[in-house]
PDB file with SEQRES, HELIX, SHEET and CRYST1 records, atoms N, CA, C and O in Angstrom:
SEQRES   1 A   91  MET ASP PRO ILE GLU LEU SER LYS GLN ALA ARG ALA ASP          
SEQRES   2 A   91  ALA ILE ALA SER ILE ARG ARG TYR ILE GLU ALA ASN PHE          
SEQRES   3 A   91  GLU GLU PRO VAL GLY GLU LEU LYS ALA GLY ILE PHE LEU          
SEQRES   4 A   91  ASP TYR LEU LEU GLU GLU ILE GLY PRO VAL VAL TYR ASN          
SEQRES   5 A   91  GLN ALA ILE ARG ASP ALA GLN THR ARG LEU GLY GLN ARG          
SEQRES   6 A   91  VAL ALA ASP LEU ASP GLY GLU LEU PHE ALA ASP GLU PHE          
SEQRES   7 A   91  LEU TYR TRP PRO LYS GLN ASP GLN LYS ARG LYS LYS SER          
HELIX    1 AA1 LYS A    8  PHE A   26  1                                  19    
HELIX    2 AA2 GLU A   32  GLU A   45  1                                  14    
HELIX    3 AA3 GLY A   47  ALA A   67  1                                  21    
HELIX    4 AA4 LEU A   69  LEU A   73  1                                   5    
HELIX    5 AA5 TYR A   80  LYS A   90  1                                  11    
CRYST1    1.000    1.000    1.000  90.00  90.00  90.00 P 1           1          
ATOM      1  N   MET A   1     118.242 172.045 111.800  1.00  0.00           N  
ATOM      2  CA  MET A   1     118.516 170.754 111.227  1.00  0.00           C  
ATOM      3  C   MET A   1     118.730 170.909 109.726  1.00  0.00           C  
ATOM      4  O   MET A   1     118.001 171.639 109.055  1.00  0.00           O  
ATOM      5  N   ASP A   2     119.716 170.227 109.222  1.00  0.00           N  
ATOM      6  CA  ASP A   2     119.964 170.227 107.783  1.00  0.00           C  
ATOM      7  C   ASP A   2     118.886 169.411 107.081  1.00  0.00           C  
ATOM      8  O   ASP A   2     118.310 168.497 107.671  1.00  0.00           O  
ATOM      9  N   PRO A   3     118.615 169.742 105.826  1.00  0.00           N  
ATOM     10  CA  PRO A   3     117.634 168.950 105.090  1.00  0.00           C  
ATOM     11  C   PRO A   3     118.062 167.479 105.016  1.00  0.00           C  
ATOM     12  O   PRO A   3     119.254 167.172 104.991  1.00  0.00           O  
ATOM     13  N   ILE A   4     117.107 166.604 104.981  1.00  0.00           N  
ATOM     14  CA  ILE A   4     117.395 165.182 104.888  1.00  0.00           C  
ATOM     15  C   ILE A   4     117.858 164.881 103.467  1.00  0.00           C  
ATOM     16  O   ILE A   4     117.152 165.161 102.498  1.00  0.00           O  
ATOM     17  N   GLU A   5     119.022 164.321 103.360  1.00  0.00           N  
ATOM     18  CA  GLU A   5     119.595 163.971 102.061  1.00  0.00           C  
ATOM     19  C   GLU A   5     119.661 162.457 101.941  1.00  0.00           C  
ATOM     20  O   GLU A   5     120.064 161.768 102.879  1.00  0.00           O  
ATOM     21  N   LEU A   6     119.271 161.953 100.808  1.00  0.00           N  
ATOM     22  CA  LEU A   6     119.362 160.529 100.536  1.00  0.00           C  
ATOM     23  C   LEU A   6     120.514 160.274  99.571  1.00  0.00           C  
ATOM     24  O   LEU A   6     120.845 161.124  98.744  1.00  0.00           O  
ATOM     25  N   SER A   7     121.115 159.109  99.686  1.00  0.00           N  
ATOM     26  CA  SER A   7     122.121 158.732  98.700  1.00  0.00           C  
ATOM     27  C   SER A   7     121.428 158.593  97.345  1.00  0.00           C  
ATOM     28  O   SER A   7     120.205 158.471  97.274  1.00  0.00           O  
ATOM     29  N   LYS A   8     122.219 158.611  96.273  1.00  0.00           N  
ATOM     30  CA  LYS A   8     121.624 158.473  94.934  1.00  0.00           C  
ATOM     31  C   LYS A   8     120.827 157.179  94.818  1.00  0.00           C  
ATOM     32  O   LYS A   8     119.737 157.157  94.247  1.00  0.00           O  
ATOM     33  N   GLN A   9     121.382 156.104  95.366  1.00  0.00           N  
ATOM     34  CA  GLN A   9     120.704 154.815  95.278  1.00  0.00           C  
ATOM     35  C   GLN A   9     119.419 154.809  96.097  1.00  0.00           C  
ATOM     36  O   GLN A   9     118.392 154.312  95.635  1.00  0.00           O  
ATOM     37  N   ALA A  10     119.469 155.357  97.312  1.00  0.00           N  
ATOM     38  CA  ALA A  10     118.270 155.407  98.148  1.00  0.00           C  
ATOM     39  C   ALA A  10     117.198 156.278  97.504  1.00  0.00           C  
ATOM     40  O   ALA A  10     116.013 155.951  97.557  1.00  0.00           O  
ATOM     41  N   ARG A  11     117.613 157.386  96.897  1.00  0.00           N  
ATOM     42  CA  ARG A  11     116.650 158.269  96.228  1.00  0.00           C  
ATOM     43  C   ARG A  11     116.006 157.548  95.039  1.00  0.00           C  
ATOM     44  O   ARG A  11     114.790 157.606  94.858  1.00  0.00           O  
ATOM     45  N   ALA A  12     116.811 156.884  94.251  1.00  0.00           N  
ATOM     46  CA  ALA A  12     116.278 156.150  93.092  1.00  0.00           C  
ATOM     47  C   ALA A  12     115.320 155.056  93.555  1.00  0.00           C  
ATOM     48  O   ALA A  12     114.262 154.864  92.956  1.00  0.00           O  
ATOM     49  N   ASP A  13     115.684 154.341  94.613  1.00  0.00           N  
ATOM     50  CA  ASP A  13     114.813 153.289  95.143  1.00  0.00           C  
ATOM     51  C   ASP A  13     113.511 153.880  95.685  1.00  0.00           C  
ATOM     52  O   ASP A  13     112.438 153.310  95.489  1.00  0.00           O  
ATOM     53  N   ALA A  14     113.609 155.026  96.367  1.00  0.00           N  
ATOM     54  CA  ALA A  14     112.412 155.670  96.920  1.00  0.00           C  
ATOM     55  C   ALA A  14     111.482 156.139  95.805  1.00  0.00           C  
ATOM     56  O   ALA A  14     110.266 155.972  95.895  1.00  0.00           O  
ATOM     57  N   ILE A  15     112.047 156.718  94.766  1.00  0.00           N  
ATOM     58  CA  ILE A  15     111.229 157.179  93.632  1.00  0.00           C  
ATOM     59  C   ILE A  15     110.552 155.995  92.957  1.00  0.00           C  
ATOM     60  O   ILE A  15     109.373 156.067  92.610  1.00  0.00           O  
ATOM     61  N   ALA A  16     111.284 154.917  92.771  1.00  0.00           N  
ATOM     62  CA  ALA A  16     110.688 153.715  92.169  1.00  0.00           C  
ATOM     63  C   ALA A  16     109.562 153.181  93.048  1.00  0.00           C  
ATOM     64  O   ALA A  16     108.528 152.750  92.538  1.00  0.00           O  
ATOM     65  N   SER A  17     109.756 153.207  94.352  1.00  0.00           N  
ATOM     66  CA  SER A  17     108.723 152.723  95.269  1.00  0.00           C  
ATOM     67  C   SER A  17     107.486 153.618  95.229  1.00  0.00           C  
ATOM     68  O   SER A  17     106.360 153.121  95.230  1.00  0.00           O  
ATOM     69  N   ILE A  18     107.691 154.926  95.195  1.00  0.00           N  
ATOM     70  CA  ILE A  18     106.564 155.869  95.107  1.00  0.00           C  
ATOM     71  C   ILE A  18     105.791 155.638  93.818  1.00  0.00           C  
ATOM     72  O   ILE A  18     104.561 155.587  93.824  1.00  0.00           O  
ATOM     73  N   ARG A  19     106.509 155.501  92.722  1.00  0.00           N  
ATOM     74  CA  ARG A  19     105.839 155.271  91.430  1.00  0.00           C  
ATOM     75  C   ARG A  19     105.018 153.984  91.475  1.00  0.00           C  
ATOM     76  O   ARG A  19     103.871 153.954  91.028  1.00  0.00           O  
ATOM     77  N   ARG A  20     105.602 152.944  92.006  1.00  0.00           N  
ATOM     78  CA  ARG A  20     104.899 151.666  92.078  1.00  0.00           C  
ATOM     79  C   ARG A  20     103.664 151.770  92.969  1.00  0.00           C  
ATOM     80  O   ARG A  20     102.602 151.247  92.631  1.00  0.00           O  
ATOM     81  N   TYR A  21     103.808 152.453  94.115  1.00  0.00           N  
ATOM     82  CA  TYR A  21     102.678 152.604  95.047  1.00  0.00           C  
ATOM     83  C   TYR A  21     101.522 153.356  94.381  1.00  0.00           C  
ATOM     84  O   TYR A  21     100.371 152.926  94.458  1.00  0.00           O  
ATOM     85  N   ILE A  22     101.833 154.475  93.731  1.00  0.00           N  
ATOM     86  CA  ILE A  22     100.783 155.287  93.101  1.00  0.00           C  
ATOM     87  C   ILE A  22     100.099 154.504  91.983  1.00  0.00           C  
ATOM     88  O   ILE A  22      98.874 154.518  91.857  1.00  0.00           O  
ATOM     89  N   GLU A  23     100.907 153.826  91.181  1.00  0.00           N  
ATOM     90  CA  GLU A  23     100.320 153.048  90.084  1.00  0.00           C  
ATOM     91  C   GLU A  23      99.458 151.893  90.604  1.00  0.00           C  
ATOM     92  O   GLU A  23      98.425 151.578  90.013  1.00  0.00           O  
ATOM     93  N   ALA A  24      99.875 151.264  91.701  1.00  0.00           N  
ATOM     94  CA  ALA A  24      99.125 150.129  92.247  1.00  0.00           C  
ATOM     95  C   ALA A  24      97.863 150.563  92.973  1.00  0.00           C  
ATOM     96  O   ALA A  24      96.857 149.855  92.939  1.00  0.00           O  
ATOM     97  N   ASN A  25      97.902 151.711  93.625  1.00  0.00           N  
ATOM     98  CA  ASN A  25      96.777 152.116  94.458  1.00  0.00           C  
ATOM     99  C   ASN A  25      95.843 153.134  93.809  1.00  0.00           C  
ATOM    100  O   ASN A  25      94.684 153.258  94.205  1.00  0.00           O  
ATOM    101  N   PHE A  26      96.338 153.851  92.828  1.00  0.00           N  
ATOM    102  CA  PHE A  26      95.504 154.866  92.180  1.00  0.00           C  
ATOM    103  C   PHE A  26      95.298 154.571  90.697  1.00  0.00           C  
ATOM    104  O   PHE A  26      94.641 155.328  89.982  1.00  0.00           O  
ATOM    105  N   GLU A  27      95.875 153.451  90.251  1.00  0.00           N  
ATOM    106  CA  GLU A  27      95.737 153.022  88.867  1.00  0.00           C  
ATOM    107  C   GLU A  27      96.023 154.147  87.887  1.00  0.00           C  
ATOM    108  O   GLU A  27      95.351 154.306  86.868  1.00  0.00           O  
ATOM    109  N   GLU A  28      97.040 154.920  88.228  1.00  0.00           N  
ATOM    110  CA  GLU A  28      97.421 156.038  87.386  1.00  0.00           C  
ATOM    111  C   GLU A  28      98.945 156.069  87.320  1.00  0.00           C  
ATOM    112  O   GLU A  28      99.608 156.114  88.357  1.00  0.00           O  
ATOM    113  N   PRO A  29      99.496 156.046  86.134  1.00  0.00           N  
ATOM    114  CA  PRO A  29     100.955 156.093  86.050  1.00  0.00           C  
ATOM    115  C   PRO A  29     101.477 157.472  86.485  1.00  0.00           C  
ATOM    116  O   PRO A  29     100.826 158.497  86.282  1.00  0.00           O  
ATOM    117  N   VAL A  30     102.645 157.459  87.077  1.00  0.00           N  
ATOM    118  CA  VAL A  30     103.273 158.709  87.493  1.00  0.00           C  
ATOM    119  C   VAL A  30     104.723 158.655  87.020  1.00  0.00           C  
ATOM    120  O   VAL A  30     105.388 157.623  87.115  1.00  0.00           O  
ATOM    121  N   GLY A  31     105.183 159.762  86.521  1.00  0.00           N  
ATOM    122  CA  GLY A  31     106.542 159.818  86.003  1.00  0.00           C  
ATOM    123  C   GLY A  31     107.578 159.983  87.102  1.00  0.00           C  
ATOM    124  O   GLY A  31     107.261 160.263  88.258  1.00  0.00           O  
ATOM    125  N   GLU A  32     108.821 159.798  86.697  1.00  0.00           N  
ATOM    126  CA  GLU A  32     109.931 159.909  87.646  1.00  0.00           C  
ATOM    127  C   GLU A  32     110.044 161.324  88.210  1.00  0.00           C  
ATOM    128  O   GLU A  32     110.330 161.497  89.395  1.00  0.00           O  
ATOM    129  N   LEU A  33     109.823 162.326  87.379  1.00  0.00           N  
ATOM    130  CA  LEU A  33     109.928 163.717  87.837  1.00  0.00           C  
ATOM    131  C   LEU A  33     108.889 164.011  88.915  1.00  0.00           C  
ATOM    132  O   LEU A  33     109.228 164.561  89.963  1.00  0.00           O  
ATOM    133  N   LYS A  34     107.640 163.656  88.675  1.00  0.00           N  
ATOM    134  CA  LYS A  34     106.582 163.902  89.666  1.00  0.00           C  
ATOM    135  C   LYS A  34     106.847 163.119  90.957  1.00  0.00           C  
ATOM    136  O   LYS A  34     106.659 163.641  92.056  1.00  0.00           O  
ATOM    137  N   ALA A  35     107.282 161.874  90.815  1.00  0.00           N  
ATOM    138  CA  ALA A  35     107.590 161.072  92.003  1.00  0.00           C  
ATOM    139  C   ALA A  35     108.752 161.694  92.775  1.00  0.00           C  
ATOM    140  O   ALA A  35     108.748 161.684  94.006  1.00  0.00           O  
ATOM    141  N   GLY A  36     109.741 162.231  92.072  1.00  0.00           N  
ATOM    142  CA  GLY A  36     110.873 162.892  92.723  1.00  0.00           C  
ATOM    143  C   GLY A  36     110.448 164.152  93.458  1.00  0.00           C  
ATOM    144  O   GLY A  36     110.917 164.418  94.565  1.00  0.00           O  
ATOM    145  N   ILE A  37     109.567 164.923  92.850  1.00  0.00           N  
ATOM    146  CA  ILE A  37     109.050 166.139  93.498  1.00  0.00           C  
ATOM    147  C   ILE A  37     108.255 165.760  94.743  1.00  0.00           C  
ATOM    148  O   ILE A  37     108.371 166.407  95.784  1.00  0.00           O  
ATOM    149  N   PHE A  38     107.447 164.706  94.628  1.00  0.00           N  
ATOM    150  CA  PHE A  38     106.685 164.231  95.783  1.00  0.00           C  
ATOM    151  C   PHE A  38     107.619 163.760  96.893  1.00  0.00           C  
ATOM    152  O   PHE A  38     107.382 164.041  98.067  1.00  0.00           O  
ATOM    153  N   LEU A  39     108.671 163.052  96.527  1.00  0.00           N  
ATOM    154  CA  LEU A  39     109.659 162.609  97.515  1.00  0.00           C  
ATOM    155  C   LEU A  39     110.295 163.807  98.219  1.00  0.00           C  
ATOM    156  O   LEU A  39     110.456 163.798  99.439  1.00  0.00           O  
ATOM    157  N   ASP A  40     110.655 164.832  97.452  1.00  0.00           N  
ATOM    158  CA  ASP A  40     111.236 166.043  98.060  1.00  0.00           C  
ATOM    159  C   ASP A  40     110.272 166.654  99.075  1.00  0.00           C  
ATOM    160  O   ASP A  40     110.681 167.069 100.159  1.00  0.00           O  
ATOM    161  N   TYR A  41     108.996 166.706  98.716  1.00  0.00           N  
ATOM    162  CA  TYR A  41     107.979 167.219  99.625  1.00  0.00           C  
ATOM    163  C   TYR A  41     107.926 166.386 100.904  1.00  0.00           C  
ATOM    164  O   TYR A  41     107.924 166.934 102.006  1.00  0.00           O  
ATOM    165  N   LEU A  42     107.882 165.066 100.756  1.00  0.00           N  
ATOM    166  CA  LEU A  42     107.824 164.189 101.930  1.00  0.00           C  
ATOM    167  C   LEU A  42     109.039 164.383 102.834  1.00  0.00           C  
ATOM    168  O   LEU A  42     108.910 164.453 104.057  1.00  0.00           O  
ATOM    169  N   LEU A  43     110.209 164.470 102.227  1.00  0.00           N  
ATOM    170  CA  LEU A  43     111.425 164.643 103.028  1.00  0.00           C  
ATOM    171  C   LEU A  43     111.423 165.972 103.769  1.00  0.00           C  
ATOM    172  O   LEU A  43     111.853 166.043 104.920  1.00  0.00           O  
ATOM    173  N   GLU A  44     110.944 167.019 103.121  1.00  0.00           N  
ATOM    174  CA  GLU A  44     110.945 168.342 103.753  1.00  0.00           C  
ATOM    175  C   GLU A  44     109.827 168.492 104.785  1.00  0.00           C  
ATOM    176  O   GLU A  44     110.038 169.064 105.854  1.00  0.00           O  
ATOM    177  N   GLU A  45     108.660 167.986 104.471  1.00  0.00           N  
ATOM    178  CA  GLU A  45     107.498 168.221 105.327  1.00  0.00           C  
ATOM    179  C   GLU A  45     107.322 167.164 106.414  1.00  0.00           C  
ATOM    180  O   GLU A  45     107.033 167.500 107.562  1.00  0.00           O  
ATOM    181  N   ILE A  46     107.492 165.910 106.066  1.00  0.00           N  
ATOM    182  CA  ILE A  46     107.205 164.823 107.000  1.00  0.00           C  
ATOM    183  C   ILE A  46     108.488 164.211 107.551  1.00  0.00           C  
ATOM    184  O   ILE A  46     108.487 163.652 108.648  1.00  0.00           O  
ATOM    185  N   GLY A  47     109.575 164.312 106.801  1.00  0.00           N  
ATOM    186  CA  GLY A  47     110.851 163.760 107.240  1.00  0.00           C  
ATOM    187  C   GLY A  47     111.261 164.206 108.639  1.00  0.00           C  
ATOM    188  O   GLY A  47     111.679 163.367 109.437  1.00  0.00           O  
ATOM    189  N   PRO A  48     111.156 165.507 108.972  1.00  0.00           N  
ATOM    190  CA  PRO A  48     111.546 165.938 110.314  1.00  0.00           C  
ATOM    191  C   PRO A  48     110.719 165.298 111.432  1.00  0.00           C  
ATOM    192  O   PRO A  48     111.235 165.077 112.528  1.00  0.00           O  
ATOM    193  N   VAL A  49     109.455 165.000 111.171  1.00  0.00           N  
ATOM    194  CA  VAL A  49     108.627 164.337 112.175  1.00  0.00           C  
ATOM    195  C   VAL A  49     109.183 162.949 112.477  1.00  0.00           C  
ATOM    196  O   VAL A  49     109.324 162.565 113.638  1.00  0.00           O  
ATOM    197  N   VAL A  50     109.493 162.211 111.432  1.00  0.00           N  
ATOM    198  CA  VAL A  50     110.040 160.864 111.589  1.00  0.00           C  
ATOM    199  C   VAL A  50     111.417 160.936 112.243  1.00  0.00           C  
ATOM    200  O   VAL A  50     111.723 160.152 113.141  1.00  0.00           O  
ATOM    201  N   TYR A  51     112.236 161.865 111.797  1.00  0.00           N  
ATOM    202  CA  TYR A  51     113.580 162.050 112.338  1.00  0.00           C  
ATOM    203  C   TYR A  51     113.512 162.369 113.836  1.00  0.00           C  
ATOM    204  O   TYR A  51     114.233 161.768 114.634  1.00  0.00           O  
ATOM    205  N   ASN A  52     112.657 163.303 114.209  1.00  0.00           N  
ATOM    206  CA  ASN A  52     112.545 163.696 115.617  1.00  0.00           C  
ATOM    207  C   ASN A  52     112.059 162.535 116.485  1.00  0.00           C  
ATOM    208  O   ASN A  52     112.519 162.367 117.615  1.00  0.00           O  
ATOM    209  N   GLN A  53     111.134 161.738 115.959  1.00  0.00           N  
ATOM    210  CA  GLN A  53     110.676 160.578 116.720  1.00  0.00           C  
ATOM    211  C   GLN A  53     111.802 159.569 116.888  1.00  0.00           C  
ATOM    212  O   GLN A  53     111.944 158.960 117.948  1.00  0.00           O  
ATOM    213  N   ALA A  54     112.596 159.393 115.849  1.00  0.00           N  
ATOM    214  CA  ALA A  54     113.741 158.477 115.947  1.00  0.00           C  
ATOM    215  C   ALA A  54     114.730 158.964 116.998  1.00  0.00           C  
ATOM    216  O   ALA A  54     115.289 158.158 117.742  1.00  0.00           O  
ATOM    217  N   ILE A  55     114.949 160.268 117.067  1.00  0.00           N  
ATOM    218  CA  ILE A  55     115.847 160.835 118.089  1.00  0.00           C  
ATOM    219  C   ILE A  55     115.270 160.585 119.477  1.00  0.00           C  
ATOM    220  O   ILE A  55     116.001 160.183 120.383  1.00  0.00           O  
ATOM    221  N   ARG A  56     113.972 160.815 119.660  1.00  0.00           N  
ATOM    222  CA  ARG A  56     113.346 160.565 120.962  1.00  0.00           C  
ATOM    223  C   ARG A  56     113.454 159.096 121.353  1.00  0.00           C  
ATOM    224  O   ARG A  56     113.750 158.772 122.504  1.00  0.00           O  
ATOM    225  N   ASP A  57     113.213 158.211 120.390  1.00  0.00           N  
ATOM    226  CA  ASP A  57     113.329 156.776 120.661  1.00  0.00           C  
ATOM    227  C   ASP A  57     114.753 156.405 121.062  1.00  0.00           C  
ATOM    228  O   ASP A  57     114.959 155.631 121.996  1.00  0.00           O  
ATOM    229  N   ALA A  58     115.734 156.960 120.354  1.00  0.00           N  
ATOM    230  CA  ALA A  58     117.137 156.679 120.675  1.00  0.00           C  
ATOM    231  C   ALA A  58     117.493 157.224 122.051  1.00  0.00           C  
ATOM    232  O   ALA A  58     118.182 156.553 122.819  1.00  0.00           O  
ATOM    233  N   GLN A  59     117.032 158.431 122.374  1.00  0.00           N  
ATOM    234  CA  GLN A  59     117.302 159.002 123.696  1.00  0.00           C  
ATOM    235  C   GLN A  59     116.702 158.143 124.797  1.00  0.00           C  
ATOM    236  O   GLN A  59     117.340 157.913 125.823  1.00  0.00           O  
ATOM    237  N   THR A  60     115.491 157.674 124.592  1.00  0.00           N  
ATOM    238  CA  THR A  60     114.844 156.807 125.589  1.00  0.00           C  
ATOM    239  C   THR A  60     115.644 155.531 125.774  1.00  0.00           C  
ATOM    240  O   THR A  60     115.913 155.116 126.901  1.00  0.00           O  
ATOM    241  N   ARG A  61     116.018 154.917 124.676  1.00  0.00           N  
ATOM    242  CA  ARG A  61     116.769 153.655 124.740  1.00  0.00           C  
ATOM    243  C   ARG A  61     118.125 153.863 125.413  1.00  0.00           C  
ATOM    244  O   ARG A  61     118.529 153.079 126.273  1.00  0.00           O  
ATOM    245  N   LEU A  62     118.815 154.916 125.016  1.00  0.00           N  
ATOM    246  CA  LEU A  62     120.116 155.199 125.640  1.00  0.00           C  
ATOM    247  C   LEU A  62     119.958 155.509 127.117  1.00  0.00           C  
ATOM    248  O   LEU A  62     120.769 155.077 127.936  1.00  0.00           O  
ATOM    249  N   GLY A  63     118.917 156.255 127.461  1.00  0.00           N  
ATOM    250  CA  GLY A  63     118.667 156.565 128.867  1.00  0.00           C  
ATOM    251  C   GLY A  63     118.447 155.306 129.685  1.00  0.00           C  
ATOM    252  O   GLY A  63     118.941 155.193 130.806  1.00  0.00           O  
ATOM    253  N   GLN A  64     117.700 154.352 129.120  1.00  0.00           N  
ATOM    254  CA  GLN A  64     117.475 153.090 129.817  1.00  0.00           C  
ATOM    255  C   GLN A  64     118.784 152.329 130.003  1.00  0.00           C  
ATOM    256  O   GLN A  64     119.039 151.772 131.070  1.00  0.00           O  
ATOM    257  N   ARG A  65     119.602 152.309 128.970  1.00  0.00           N  
ATOM    258  CA  ARG A  65     120.880 151.597 129.054  1.00  0.00           C  
ATOM    259  C   ARG A  65     121.820 152.261 130.064  1.00  0.00           C  
ATOM    260  O   ARG A  65     122.489 151.573 130.836  1.00  0.00           O  
ATOM    261  N   VAL A  66     121.868 153.583 130.059  1.00  0.00           N  
ATOM    262  CA  VAL A  66     122.733 154.300 131.000  1.00  0.00           C  
ATOM    263  C   VAL A  66     122.240 154.099 132.426  1.00  0.00           C  
ATOM    264  O   VAL A  66     123.046 153.937 133.342  1.00  0.00           O  
ATOM    265  N   ALA A  67     120.929 154.109 132.623  1.00  0.00           N  
ATOM    266  CA  ALA A  67     120.374 153.924 133.960  1.00  0.00           C  
ATOM    267  C   ALA A  67     120.709 152.544 134.513  1.00  0.00           C  
ATOM    268  O   ALA A  67     120.764 152.358 135.728  1.00  0.00           O  
ATOM    269  N   ASP A  68     120.931 151.581 133.633  1.00  0.00           N  
ATOM    270  CA  ASP A  68     121.202 150.219 134.073  1.00  0.00           C  
ATOM    271  C   ASP A  68     122.681 149.844 133.945  1.00  0.00           C  
ATOM    272  O   ASP A  68     123.019 148.661 133.905  1.00  0.00           O  
ATOM    273  N   LEU A  69     123.560 150.842 133.880  1.00  0.00           N  
ATOM    274  CA  LEU A  69     124.987 150.538 133.760  1.00  0.00           C  
ATOM    275  C   LEU A  69     125.497 149.702 134.920  1.00  0.00           C  
ATOM    276  O   LEU A  69     126.288 148.782 134.715  1.00  0.00           O  
ATOM    277  N   ASP A  70     125.062 150.004 136.126  1.00  0.00           N  
ATOM    278  CA  ASP A  70     125.500 149.206 137.274  1.00  0.00           C  
ATOM    279  C   ASP A  70     125.106 147.741 137.097  1.00  0.00           C  
ATOM    280  O   ASP A  70     125.910 146.844 137.351  1.00  0.00           O  
ATOM    281  N   GLY A  71     123.897 147.506 136.670  1.00  0.00           N  
ATOM    282  CA  GLY A  71     123.443 146.135 136.493  1.00  0.00           C  
ATOM    283  C   GLY A  71     124.133 145.440 135.337  1.00  0.00           C  
ATOM    284  O   GLY A  71     124.377 144.234 135.390  1.00  0.00           O  
ATOM    285  N   GLU A  72     124.448 146.187 134.300  1.00  0.00           N  
ATOM    286  CA  GLU A  72     125.066 145.612 133.106  1.00  0.00           C  
ATOM    287  C   GLU A  72     126.569 145.434 133.251  1.00  0.00           C  
ATOM    288  O   GLU A  72     127.123 144.423 132.818  1.00  0.00           O  
ATOM    289  N   LEU A  73     127.222 146.403 133.853  1.00  0.00           N  
ATOM    290  CA  LEU A  73     128.681 146.424 133.796  1.00  0.00           C  
ATOM    291  C   LEU A  73     129.372 146.429 135.151  1.00  0.00           C  
ATOM    292  O   LEU A  73     130.599 146.510 135.209  1.00  0.00           O  
ATOM    293  N   PHE A  74     128.627 146.345 136.228  1.00  0.00           N  
ATOM    294  CA  PHE A  74     129.233 146.421 137.560  1.00  0.00           C  
ATOM    295  C   PHE A  74     130.224 145.283 137.745  1.00  0.00           C  
ATOM    296  O   PHE A  74     129.945 144.135 137.399  1.00  0.00           O  
ATOM    297  N   ALA A  75     131.376 145.618 138.292  1.00  0.00           N  
ATOM    298  CA  ALA A  75     132.404 144.616 138.584  1.00  0.00           C  
ATOM    299  C   ALA A  75     132.696 144.649 140.078  1.00  0.00           C  
ATOM    300  O   ALA A  75     132.937 145.709 140.655  1.00  0.00           O  
ATOM    301  N   ASP A  76     132.670 143.489 140.685  1.00  0.00           N  
ATOM    302  CA  ASP A  76     133.009 143.408 142.105  1.00  0.00           C  
ATOM    303  C   ASP A  76     134.460 143.846 142.299  1.00  0.00           C  
ATOM    304  O   ASP A  76     135.313 143.615 141.442  1.00  0.00           O  
ATOM    305  N   GLU A  77     134.715 144.470 143.420  1.00  0.00           N  
ATOM    306  CA  GLU A  77     136.039 145.034 143.679  1.00  0.00           C  
ATOM    307  C   GLU A  77     136.773 144.241 144.753  1.00  0.00           C  
ATOM    308  O   GLU A  77     136.161 143.581 145.593  1.00  0.00           O  
ATOM    309  N   PHE A  78     138.057 144.321 144.706  1.00  0.00           N  
ATOM    310  CA  PHE A  78     138.949 143.747 145.718  1.00  0.00           C  
ATOM    311  C   PHE A  78     138.630 142.281 146.014  1.00  0.00           C  
ATOM    312  O   PHE A  78     138.376 141.904 147.158  1.00  0.00           O  
ATOM    313  N   LEU A  79     138.647 141.480 144.981  1.00  0.00           N  
ATOM    314  CA  LEU A  79     138.334 140.065 145.136  1.00  0.00           C  
ATOM    315  C   LEU A  79     139.571 139.170 145.217  1.00  0.00           C  
ATOM    316  O   LEU A  79     139.453 137.975 145.491  1.00  0.00           O  
ATOM    317  N   TYR A  80     140.726 139.727 144.987  1.00  0.00           N  
ATOM    318  CA  TYR A  80     141.927 138.894 144.970  1.00  0.00           C  
ATOM    319  C   TYR A  80     142.114 138.134 146.279  1.00  0.00           C  
ATOM    320  O   TYR A  80     142.274 136.914 146.270  1.00  0.00           O  
ATOM    321  N   TRP A  81     142.094 138.844 147.396  1.00  0.00           N  
ATOM    322  CA  TRP A  81     142.373 138.185 148.680  1.00  0.00           C  
ATOM    323  C   TRP A  81     141.273 137.230 149.108  1.00  0.00           C  
ATOM    324  O   TRP A  81     141.572 136.147 149.611  1.00  0.00           O  
ATOM    325  N   PRO A  82     140.015 137.593 148.927  1.00  0.00           N  
ATOM    326  CA  PRO A  82     138.996 136.592 149.256  1.00  0.00           C  
ATOM    327  C   PRO A  82     139.138 135.315 148.416  1.00  0.00           C  
ATOM    328  O   PRO A  82     138.923 134.213 148.920  1.00  0.00           O  
ATOM    329  N   LYS A  83     139.498 135.466 147.145  1.00  0.00           N  
ATOM    330  CA  LYS A  83     139.707 134.284 146.309  1.00  0.00           C  
ATOM    331  C   LYS A  83     140.897 133.469 146.811  1.00  0.00           C  
ATOM    332  O   LYS A  83     140.854 132.239 146.840  1.00  0.00           O  
ATOM    333  N   GLN A  84     141.951 134.166 147.204  1.00  0.00           N  
ATOM    334  CA  GLN A  84     143.129 133.471 147.725  1.00  0.00           C  
ATOM    335  C   GLN A  84     142.799 132.721 149.014  1.00  0.00           C  
ATOM    336  O   GLN A  84     143.242 131.593 149.228  1.00  0.00           O  
ATOM    337  N   ASP A  85     142.007 133.377 149.869  1.00  0.00           N  
ATOM    338  CA  ASP A  85     141.596 132.724 151.119  1.00  0.00           C  
ATOM    339  C   ASP A  85     140.790 131.468 150.830  1.00  0.00           C  
ATOM    340  O   ASP A  85     140.956 130.455 151.510  1.00  0.00           O  
ATOM    341  N   GLN A  86     139.912 131.523 149.819  1.00  0.00           N  
ATOM    342  CA  GLN A  86     139.098 130.366 149.467  1.00  0.00           C  
ATOM    343  C   GLN A  86     139.985 129.243 148.952  1.00  0.00           C  
ATOM    344  O   GLN A  86     139.761 128.078 149.282  1.00  0.00           O  
ATOM    345  N   LYS A  87     140.989 129.578 148.148  1.00  0.00           N  
ATOM    346  CA  LYS A  87     141.908 128.566 147.626  1.00  0.00           C  
ATOM    347  C   LYS A  87     142.675 127.900 148.771  1.00  0.00           C  
ATOM    348  O   LYS A  87     142.874 126.685 148.763  1.00  0.00           O  
ATOM    349  N   ARG A  88     143.099 128.683 149.741  1.00  0.00           N  
ATOM    350  CA  ARG A  88     143.877 128.136 150.851  1.00  0.00           C  
ATOM    351  C   ARG A  88     143.029 127.212 151.722  1.00  0.00           C  
ATOM    352  O   ARG A  88     143.517 126.198 152.222  1.00  0.00           O  
ATOM    353  N   LYS A  89     141.750 127.571 151.898  1.00  0.00           N  
ATOM    354  CA  LYS A  89     140.867 126.733 152.691  1.00  0.00           C  
ATOM    355  C   LYS A  89     140.626 125.388 152.023  1.00  0.00           C  
ATOM    356  O   LYS A  89     140.478 124.373 152.704  1.00  0.00           O  
ATOM    357  N   LYS A  90     140.585 125.373 150.710  1.00  0.00           N  
ATOM    358  CA  LYS A  90     140.347 124.137 149.981  1.00  0.00           C  
ATOM    359  C   LYS A  90     141.586 123.249 149.986  1.00  0.00           C  
ATOM    360  O   LYS A  90     141.468 122.030 149.862  1.00  0.00           O  
ATOM    361  N   SER A  91     142.759 123.832 150.124  1.00  0.00           N  
ATOM    362  CA  SER A  91     144.001 123.044 150.072  1.00  0.00           C  
ATOM    363  C   SER A  91     144.293 122.301 151.338  1.00  0.00           C  
ATOM    364  O   SER A  91     145.304 121.604 151.426  1.00  0.00           O  
TER     365      SER A  91                                                      
END                                                                             
């Protein structure tokens, strides 16, 4: 698996969130560099766990949808003549 990459905006938002969390919960200011290093650690160490769980969740959901294709998308076949017969009976 390739390393998890964030867009510049997502990375900046994540760093700001980390800084705010640390300052609010540990009453200690943290700089952008330290928050960025911490973010890199989280992405490398914990990111794959979250990613793999998301893949498992998606596989489960897709499996459920595929298993129910008949119920979701089944189309009755060869209905033209029965419909025509019904129309003729009503006339």
